[in-house]
N, C-alpha and C positions, 0 to 999 in steps of 0.2 A: 552811694552814701547819702543819707538824709539827716537834716537837723529839723526837728519838728517841735514847736512850742504851742501849747494849748492852755487856755484859761477859761473857766466857765463863768467868771464874774463879768461885770459890765465894762471894764476898761481893757483895751488891747495890750498885749505884751509884745514889745518890739525888741529884737535881738540883732541889730545890724552889726554890732561888733563881732559877734560870733560868725556871722555869714562872711564878713570881710576877711576875718582871720582864716577861715576855711578856704576862701578863694585864693588868698595869697599863698597858702601852703601848697595847694594843688598846682598853682601856676608855676611854682618852683620845681615841680617834678618833671615838667616837660617843656621843651623849647620848640616853638613853632617855626619850622623852616619853610618860608614862602618859596614856591617854585619860581625859578628864574627862567621864564620862557619868553622868547622873542614874540613880537607882534606880527606884522605883515611880513611875509617872506620876500627876500630880494628877487625882483623880477626885472630883467633888463628891458627897458623901453626905448625905442629909437627916438632920435631927436626930431625927425620929420618923416613923412610918408614917402616911400620910394616911388610911388606912381602918381604923386599929387602934382597938379599944375601949379604954377606960380600964382598965388592969390592972397588976398588979405585975410586977416583973422576972422573966424566965424563969430557972429553975434549970438550970444546965448539966448536972448529973447526971440530972435528970429528963428533959431533952431528949435525952440520949444513949440512954436506954432508954425512949422514950415509949410503946412498945407494952405495956410492963409495967403501965401505969396505965389500961388500957382494960377490965379486968375480964373478959377473954375468954381462957381457958386455951388453946384450940386455936390462936388467933392467936399467942400468945406462943410456943408450942411450934414452930409452923411457921417463924416468923421466926428463932428461935434455931437451928433445924435448917438453914435456908438459909444462915445465916452460918457454918456449919461445912462444908457439903457442896456449895454452889453452884459449878458449874464456872467461871463468870466470876470469882468471888471467888478461887478457887484459882489461876486464871491471873494475877490481879493480885498474889497473893502470890509467885508464881514470878518475875514481873517485878521485884518489890522485891528478891528474893534476887539476881537478876542485876545490878541496879543497885548493890547493896552490894558484890558481888564486883568490879564495875568500879572502885569506889572503892579497893579493895585493890590492884588492878592499877596504878592511877595513883599510889597512895602508894608502891608498890615502886620506881617510877622515880626517886624522890628519894634512895633508898639506894644504896650501892655494890653492884655485881654481881660475883660471884665464880664462875668456871667451872673445873671440874676436867676433865682429859683424861688418857688413858692409851692407849698403843699398844704392840703387839708385832709385830716384823718378822722374817721368816726368809728369807734370800736364798741363792742358790747360783749360783756361777760357776766353770767349769773344775774341777768336782769339789770346790770349796771351799764349805763351808757356813758361814754366819755368822748370828748372831742380834743383834737390837738391841731394847732395851726402853726406853720413854720414859714419863715422867709429868710433869705440869705443872699449874700454877694460873695463871689469868688473872683480873685484877681491873680494874674500870673504874668511874669515877664522874664524873658531869656536874655542874659547878658552875652551879647555877641562879641566875646573877647577875641576870638580868632577870625572873625569876619565871615563866618559861614553864611549867615543870613544876608549880609551885605553882598556877598558874592552871588548868591541866588538872585537878589534884586538886580545886580548888574547884568546877569545873564538874561533875565527877562526883559530888561531895557534894551539890550542888544537885539534880542529876538523881535521886539516891537519895532526897532529901527529897520531891521531886515524885512519885516512885513510891510513897512511903509515903502521901502525901496522896491519890494516885489510888486506892490501896487503900481508904482511908477513904471516898472518894467512891463507890466500888463498894459498900461496906457501906451507905451512906446510901441509894443508889438501890435496892439489893436489898431492904432492909427495907421501903421504900415500895412497891415492886412486889409483894412478897408480901402486904402489907396490902391493896393495891388489888384484887388477885386474890381474896383471901379475902372482901373486902366484896362483890365481884361474885358470888361463889358464894352468899353469904347473901342477897343481893338477888334473885338468880334463884330461889332456893328460896322466898322470900316471894312473888314474883310468880307462881310456879307454883302455890303454895297458893291465891292469890287467884283465879287462873283456874279452878282445879278447883272451888272453892266456888261461884263464879258459874255454872260449867257445871252443877253439881248443881241450883242454883236454876232455871236456864233449862230443864233437863230436866223439872222439876216443872211449870213453866209450859206447856211443850210438851204434857205429858201432860194437863194440865187443859184446854188448848185442844182436844185430840183428843176428850176426853169431851164438850165443849160442841158440837163439830161433829157428833158422833154423836147428840147429843140435839136437833140442829137449832137450837141457840142461836147458832152462829157459822158462818161460811162457810169453804170450803176455802182461800180466800186467807189468812185469818188463820192457819190451820194451817201453811201453807207459810212464812209470815213467821216464825212461831215456830221452825220447823225450820231456816230459814236462819240465824237469830240463834244458835241452839244450835250448829250446825255451824261457824259462824264462830268462836265461842269455843273449840270443841274443836280447831280448826285451830291455835290459838296454843300449845297444850300441847306438841306435838312440837317446835316451834321453841324453846320455853323449855327443854325437856329437852336438846336438842342443845347449846344455849348453856351450860347448866349443866355438862354433861359436859366440854365443851371448856375451861371455866374451871377445873374440877378438874384436868384434864390439865396445863394451863399452870402451875397452882400446884404440882403435884407435880414438874414439871421444874425450877421455881425452887428447890425444896428439894433438888435433886440426886437425884431418884428417878424411877422409871419412870412413865409417864403415868397408869396406873391404880392407883398405889400408895396414893392417898388416898381411894379410893372408899368404903371402909368407915369411915374416920375422919370423913368429911364427909357420910355418908349421913343422919345425923340433922339435921333442920331446926333452925336456931338463928336468933335475931334478929340483925339487922345491929348490930355493936358500935358504941358511941358513946363518945367520951371525956368527961371532965368538962367542965362548962360554963364553969368559971372558967379560961379559957385565958390563960396569961401569955406575953408576947412579949418577946424580946430587942430592944434598940435596933438601928437599922440598922448602926452601926459594929461592934457586938458580933456581929451576924449575919455580917458579912463576915469577921470573924476566926474564926467558928465553921465557916463553910462550907469543906469541903476543896477544892472546885474553885477557889476563890479562892486558897487556899494553893498549889495546883498552878501557877496562873498566876504567882504571886509567885516561886516557885522557878525557873520557866522563865526569868524575867527575870534572876535571879541567875546561872543557868547561862550565859545569853547574854552577860552582862557579863564573866564569867570567860573565855569563849571569845574575846571581843574582845581582852582583855588577852593571852591566849595567842597569838593570831594576830599581835598587834603585837610581842610579845617575840620571835617567830620571825624578825623582820627584822634582829635584831642578832646580833653574834658569839656563837658558842657555845664553851664551854670544857669540855674533858674531860681527866681524868687517868686513866692506865691503867698497869698493870704486869703482869709475868709472871715466873714462876720455873719452870724446867724441870730435870728429872733425866734423864740418859741413861746407859745401861750395856749391856754386852754380855751379861750374865746377869741373870736376875731376882733372884738372891740378892744381888748387889752393887749393886742399884738404890738401896738406902737407905744404903749404906756408902761404897763407893769410886766412886760414879757422878760423872760430870761434871755440873757445875751451871752453868746459864745464867740470868742475870737481865736484866730489861729494864724501863725506865721510860719511859712515853710521855706527853708533855704536848702536847695538840693544840688548835688553835683553828680554827673554820670560820667564814668570813666570806662572806655572800651578796653577790656583786658584780653579776652580770648574771643576771636571771631573767625578763626580759621584763615586769616589773611584776606577777609572780604574787603576791609577798608582799603588796604593797599592795592588790591586788585581793582577796586572801583576807581582809584586814582589813575591806574594804568589804562582803564577803559576810557576815561575822559582825556587822557593824554593822546591816546590813539585817535579819538574823535577830533582832537585839536589838529593832529597831523593830517587827517583827512580834509579838514577845513582849509588848512594851508595849501595842500595840493590842489584842492578845488579852486582856490583863489588864483593860483598860478595858471590853471587850465582856463579859467574865465578870462584872465588878462590876455593870454595867447589867442584865445578864440576871438576876443574883441579886436585885437590888432589884425588878425587874419581877415575878419569880416570887412574891415575898412579897406585893406589892401585889395581884397577880391573885388569889392564894389568899384574901386577906382580903376582897376584893370578892365573890368567889364564895361565901365562907362567909356573909357577911352577906346576900347575895341568896337563897341556898338556905334560910337560916333563915326568912326572911320568906315565901318561897314555900311551905315546908312547913307553916307555920301556916295559910295560906290553904287549902291543899289538904286538910289535916286537917278544917277546918271544912266544906269542900265535900263531903268523903267522908261525914262525919256526916249532912249534909243529904241526900245521895244515898241513904244507907242508909235513912233515914226515908221518903224519897219512894218507894223501891222497895217497902218494906213496905206503905205505904198503898195504892200502886197495885195490889199483889198482892191485898190484901184487897178493894178495891173491884171489881177485875175478877172475883173469885170471886162477889161479890154482884151482878154485872151492872150496876154503876153507871157504869163507864167502858169504853171500847173497848180493844182489845188494843194499839193504837198507843201509848197512854200507858204501858202496861206495858213495851213494847219499848224505848221511849225511856229510861225510868228504869233499866232493866237495863243498857243500854249506858252510860249516864252513871255508874252505880255501878262497873262494871268499869273504866272509864277513870280515874275519880278514885282508886280504890283502887290501881290499877297506878301512877298518878302519885305517890301517897304513898309507895309502896315504892321507886320509882326515886329520888325526891328524898331520902328517908331515906338511901339508899346514897350519893347525891351529897354529902350533908352530911358523912357519915363520910369520904368520899374527899377532900373539901375539907380536913378536918383533917389527913389524911395528907400531902397536897401541901403544906400549910402547914408541917408538921413537917420535911418534906424541904427546903423552901425556906429554913427557918431553920437548916439544917445539922444536924438531929437524926438520930441513928442511930450516932454514934460519939463517943468522948470524946477531945478533944485532949490531947496530952501536954504 
């Protein structure tokens, strides 16, 4: 239904009383029932971590820049460079800009709109030429009585906050991935050094065995065993070099550079970085507030709630006020002085009568989306709790494993030296030497791998705690 008032004279006709009466009449025809929907679902959160050691509370500022406390300058430089130039992070920043722009679009729907128009016409009939110039303004405004437009704005604002939290989650993940790749590079360098040192020792044993065979003190079988052991160790070196080069390439790409850009920076061998031993943990509830992915899930629920309200409000009458003013003249010079003026005021209401149930179905669609968002939130919370517990268990297990392996490596080192000395003296056979060398290489490689695993456990724990960004 429309109420339209038009006047061709120079003063506007305003009929606000009629529009108000129409709005009041139609408002009495329907009552808007706002959906009573819960916010965040109830999810049980433990009071403390089951595998956590006794420690002080974590400092949020230290957690935000955890890599700055590892005492490794290249690691800090690489993470900060990745946070500036990584393509995934820049893509998340662009998504945030898009979401914020969408908020501005939705906010503009709440304000009146004004359009300007102008036209010039020249016509000719029977050798008679005439001109006509027109200019006008059109304005309209929708009365958001049921809150449909406001709900749309709320949904866009929640989406923007979710995009901001997604950007933070990208930062958290990126910092952890750079650290893990850096640890992998240093671990492979350590393992390569171990393999090369053991290869040198086995070469010496092979040469000693060759001398003993030439002197008739050993058989050719012993010589071939020494050769086989040496070549087997030598075969590990190209594989480690390949893995090291690939790890450097992956690290360079994470920092937004070409694959070979970090070859010079990472050419020098350094030890695997380790954080301070006195690790402080945040409580589970604080961790959930710290983690950006949980915040994303929260904002998704708020956006879904707003869209349910928006779909429900669309089922009720809509009210719009509009007006126009136009000027018309035969010459361009008289357009602002002696032109004819036309004014119009429009008050309209649209009432959905028959839509085949589409409006109600749309409400159910948004309610189902809300339920999906609530379930996704519960899954995100459970995953967050699991990641922290898993990281704590792995940290405790690798610490104990490293202590055992270091003791085993010391014993294997002593055994290899004793076996080498006794073999030179002819007191033991080569089989004992071969066995001690294999054990030494295996235990030293395990120590290097577990040292890297322990550092990686700390990185995963910091990531699980939501470290790598500072909540506003």
